[in-house]
C-alpha positions in Angstrom: -5.3 10.4 0.0 -7.1 13.6 -0.5 -4.0 15.8 -1.1 -4.1 18.3 -3.9 -1.2 16.7 -5.7 -1.0 16.5 -9.5 -1.0 13.0 -11.0 1.5 11.9 -13.6 0.4 9.1 -15.8 3.0 6.4 -16.1 3.0 6.5 -19.9 4.2 10.1 -19.7 7.3 9.3 -17.7 9.8 6.5 -17.7 10.0 5.7 -14.0 11.4 2.4 -12.6 9.1 1.1 -9.9 11.0 1.3 -6.6 10.4 0.7 -2.9 9.3 3.8 -1.0 7.5 5.6 -3.9 3.7 6.2 -3.9 1.4 4.9 -6.7 -2.2 4.5 -7.6 -3.7 1.2 -8.9 -6.0 0.5 -11.9 -9.5 -0.6 -11.2 -8.7 -3.6 -13.4 -6.7 -5.1 -10.6 -9.6 -4.9 -8.1 -12.0 -6.4 -10.7 -9.6 -9.3 -11.4 -8.7 -10.1 -7.8 -12.3 -9.7 -6.5 -11.4 -9.6 -2.8 -14.0 -7.9 -0.6 -11.4 -7.2 2.0 -9.4 -4.9 -0.3 -10.0 -1.2 0.3 -12.1 0.5 -2.3 -10.0 2.0 -5.1 -12.1 5.2 -5.6 -14.2 7.3 -3.3 -16.5 10.0 -4.5 -14.7 10.1 -7.9 -11.2 10.6 -6.4 -8.3 8.4 -7.0 -7.5 6.9 -3.7 -5.9 5.5 -1.8 -2.3 6.2 -2.4 -0.1 3.2 -1.9 3.4 2.9 -0.5 5.2 0.4 -2.6 7.6 -2.4 -1.7 9.3 -4.0 -4.7 10.0 -7.7 -4.2 11.4 -9.1 -7.5 8.4 -9.2 -9.9 5.8 -8.9 -7.2 5.0 -5.5 -5.7 3.5 -5.1 -2.3 1.2 -2.1 -1.9 0.4 -0.6 1.5 -2.6 1.8 1.5 -2.2 5.2 3.1 -5.1 7.0 4.5 -5.9 10.6 5.5 -8.6 9.4 7.9 -6.1 9.7 10.8 -8.6 10.2 13.6 -10.4 7.0 12.7 -7.2 5.0 12.7 -5.7 6.7 15.8 -8.7 5.3 17.7 -8.0 1.8 16.4 -4.3 2.2 17.3 -5.1 3.4 20.8 -7.5 0.5 21.4 -4.9 -2.0 20.2 -2.3 -0.4 22.5 -4.7 -0.6 25.5 -5.5 -4.2 24.7 -2.1 -5.6 23.6 0.4 -2.9 24.7 1.4 -2.1 21.1 0.0 -1.8 17.6 2.0 -3.3 14.7 -0.6 -3.2 12.0 -1.2 0.6 11.6 1.4 3.4 11.7 0.5 7.0 12.2 3.3 9.1 10.7 3.9 12.4 8.9 4.2 12.1 5.2 4.6 15.4 3.2 3.8 17.4 6.4 0.5 15.6 7.0 -0.3 13.0 9.5 -1.1 9.8 7.6 -2.3 6.4 8.6 -0.1 3.7 7.0 -2.3 0.6 6.9 0.1 -2.4 7.0 -2.9 -4.6 7.8 -4.4 -3.8 4.4 -1.2 -4.7 2.3 -1.5 -6.8 -0.7 0.6 -8.0 -3.7 0.2 -6.9 -7.3 2.1 -6.5 -10.5 3.6 -3.5 -12.3 1.0 -3.7 -15.1 -1.7 -2.8 -12.6 -0.2 0.5 -11.7 -2.3 3.4 -13.0 0.1 6.2 -12.2 2.8 7.4 -9.9 1.8 10.0 -7.3 3.6 13.3 -7.8 4.2 16.5 -6.0 5.1 19.4 -8.4 5.6 16.9 -11.1 8.2 15.0 -9.1 7.5 11.4 -8.2 6.5 11.2 -4.5 8.8 9.3 -2.4 8.5 8.6 1.4 11.6 9.8 3.3 14.2 7.1 3.7 13.9 6.9 7.5 10.2 6.3 7.4 10.5 4.0 4.4 12.8 1.8 6.5 10.4 1.7 9.4 7.5 0.7 7.1 9.6 -2.0 5.5 10.8 -3.3 8.9 7.2 -3.5 10.2 5.9 -5.1 7.0 8.6 -7.8 7.3 7.6 -8.4 10.9 4.0 -9.0 9.8 5.1 -11.3 7.1 7.2 -13.3 9.5 4.2 -13.6 11.9 2.1 -14.8 9.0 4.7 -17.5 8.2 4.3 -18.6 11.9 0.5 -18.9 11.5 -0.4 -15.5 12.9 -2.2 -13.6 10.1 -2.8 -9.9 10.7 -3.6 -9.1 7.1 -7.2 -8.4 6.1 -6.8 -9.6 2.5 -6.0 -13.1 1.5 -2.5 -12.2 0.4 -1.6 -15.8 -0.4 -4.5 -16.2 -2.8 -3.7 -12.8 -4.5 0.0 -13.6 -4.7 -0.7 -16.9 -6.3 -3.0 -15.1 -8.9 -0.2 -12.7 -9.6 2.4 -15.4 -9.9 0.2 -17.3 -12.4 -0.1 -14.2 -14.5 3.6 -13.8 -14.4 4.2 -17.3 -15.5 1.7 -16.9 -18.4 3.6 -13.8 -19.6 7.1 -15.4 -19.5 
């Protein structure tokens, strides 16, 4: 996102990775996974996007956040007109700014690929608990649909998860 927040490099702080916090990812992850459907990690030299994190044992699920709200509101409105609802993108306020939460762009990764935690006034940025629960609930719904053969994710999350699990097994 394009907020004027300060970044805190993970080596500078001992923070346990937790669901609901916001992080940035190393370029190394994108190079390794090589999935054209992943969002670009940088734009015009800025670290973006910021990712909402869901911790699931050793695998982390990252959901991109975008400040391009107008773009995603149009997509949401078109989906609502067509289907009566939209469960792949949420538009919510995070830190007093409307933000697009791109569930459709979620993907798995590992802690070692986290570049830094997002901070506000040197405090790790955490999404409010009520919104965090909504994001988690909607993400779980999309995962259940995927299990039933309805894939609404843009990335090949199965392939990426398998890559991450192979890395984990090599390191244990």
